[in-house]
C-alpha positions in Angstrom: 10.6 -6.3 9.2 7.7 -7.8 6.8 5.6 -6.3 4.3 2.1 -7.7 4.2 0.7 -10.1 1.9 -2.1 -6.2 1.1 0.8 -4.1 -0.2 2.7 -6.7 -1.7 -0.9 -7.8 -3.6 -1.6 -3.3 -4.4 1.8 -2.9 -5.2 2.3 -5.2 -7.6 -1.6 -4.4 -8.7 -0.9 -0.7 -8.4 1.7 -1.5 -11.5 -0.4 -3.6 -13.5 -2.3 -0.5 -13.9 0.9 1.7 -14.2 2.2 -0.2 -16.9 -1.2 -0.7 -18.9 -3.6 1.7 -18.3 -2.5 4.6 -19.8 -4.7 4.9 -22.9 -7.3 2.3 -21.3 -8.6 1.4 -18.1 -8.2 -2.3 -17.1 -10.1 -4.5 -15.3 -9.8 -6.5 -12.2 -9.6 -9.9 -13.6 -6.5 -8.6 -16.5 -5.1 -7.6 -14.0 -5.1 -11.1 -12.2 -4.2 -13.5 -14.8 -1.5 -11.3 -15.8 0.4 -11.4 -12.3 -1.6 -14.1 -10.6 -3.3 -12.1 -7.6 -6.4 -14.3 -6.0 -9.7 -11.8 -7.7 -11.2 -11.3 -4.6 -8.8 -9.9 -2.5 -7.6 -7.5 -5.0 -11.4 -6.7 -5.2 -11.0 -5.6 -1.4 -8.0 -3.2 -2.0 -9.4 -1.8 -5.1 -12.4 -0.7 -2.5 -9.9 0.9 0.2 -7.4 2.5 -2.9 -10.2 3.7 -4.4 -11.1 5.3 -1.0 -7.8 7.0 -0.5 -8.5 8.5 -4.0 -4.8 6.5 -5.8 -7.8 4.9 -8.7 -10.8 6.0 -10.1 -13.0 3.0 -12.6 -14.4 3.6 -14.9 -18.0 2.0 -15.6 -19.2 0.5 -18.8 -18.5 -3.1 -21.2 -15.3 -1.3 -21.9 -15.4 0.2 -18.3 -11.7 -1.1 -15.5 -9.3 1.1 -13.1 -7.0 3.5 -14.2 -4.7 5.3 -11.9 -5.8 8.4 -10.6 -2.7 10.0 -9.7 0.2 10.7 -11.9 2.3 7.6 -11.5 5.3 10.4 -9.7 2.6 11.0 -7.7 2.1 8.1 -5.5 4.4 6.5 -3.1 4.9 3.0 -1.3 4.4 4.7 1.7 0.7 6.2 -0.2 -0.3 2.5 -0.5 0.7 0.9 2.2 -1.7 3.4 4.3 -4.1 2.6 2.3 -4.3 -1.1 2.1 -2.9 -2.0 5.5 -4.0 0.1 8.6 -1.0 -1.5 10.4 2.0 -1.1 7.8 4.6 -0.2 10.2 3.2 -0.8 13.9 5.9 -0.6 16.7 5.8 -3.4 19.2 4.6 -0.8 21.9 1.5 1.0 21.3 1.2 2.9 24.5 -1.8 0.2 25.3 -2.4 -1.6 28.3 -1.6 -4.4 26.7 1.8 -3.6 25.4 3.0 -3.4 28.8 3.8 -7.1 30.0 7.5 -6.9 28.4 7.9 -3.3 29.5 11.1 -3.3 32.0 9.7 0.7 33.7 6.7 2.9 32.9 7.5 5.1 30.8 8.9 2.5 28.2 12.7 3.5 27.3 11.9 2.2 23.7 9.2 3.9 23.0 11.7 7.3 21.4 13.4 5.0 19.1 10.5 2.7 18.2 9.1 6.5 17.1 12.0 7.2 16.1 12.9 4.0 13.1 9.3 4.4 13.2 9.3 7.9 11.7 12.6 6.9 9.2 10.8 4.2 8.2 8.1 6.3 7.0 9.8 9.1 5.2 11.5 6.5 3.1 8.5 4.5 2.0 7.8 8.2 1.0 10.4 8.6 -1.5 9.4 5.8 -2.6 7.3 7.0 -6.2 5.6 3.9 -7.8 7.2 5.2 -11.1 10.5 3.7 -9.6 9.2 0.2 -8.4 7.9 0.3 -12.1 11.0 1.0 -13.7 12.2 -2.1 -12.0 10.5 -4.2 -14.6 
């Protein structure tokens, strides 16, 4: 399994927020400078993170972004779902074009892939942002 760039960058940006936005908002430019991230890309990700209520924006001259939830209430799964719609996509999604390589219908492996997907989602949900920050 590959972790997408969207997920990696979102996690890096949110850890920066978690560490530095406790008493004041942090700008995207500041986050990107510290984490060596592309500003335009983070702006796109922050729109999604804000829509999913993981972050909030503070307007004004001293504005920026802060976490919208407590650090221990944001899971890796929350982040992945917010920024990457196919974060745990199994090979077979039940679409006709996915059946090109099948050996029969219904797919004999679909139950296995669904079970693996569920375990992965549960694991990602168990990892909280505070645990990620603690590794820094």
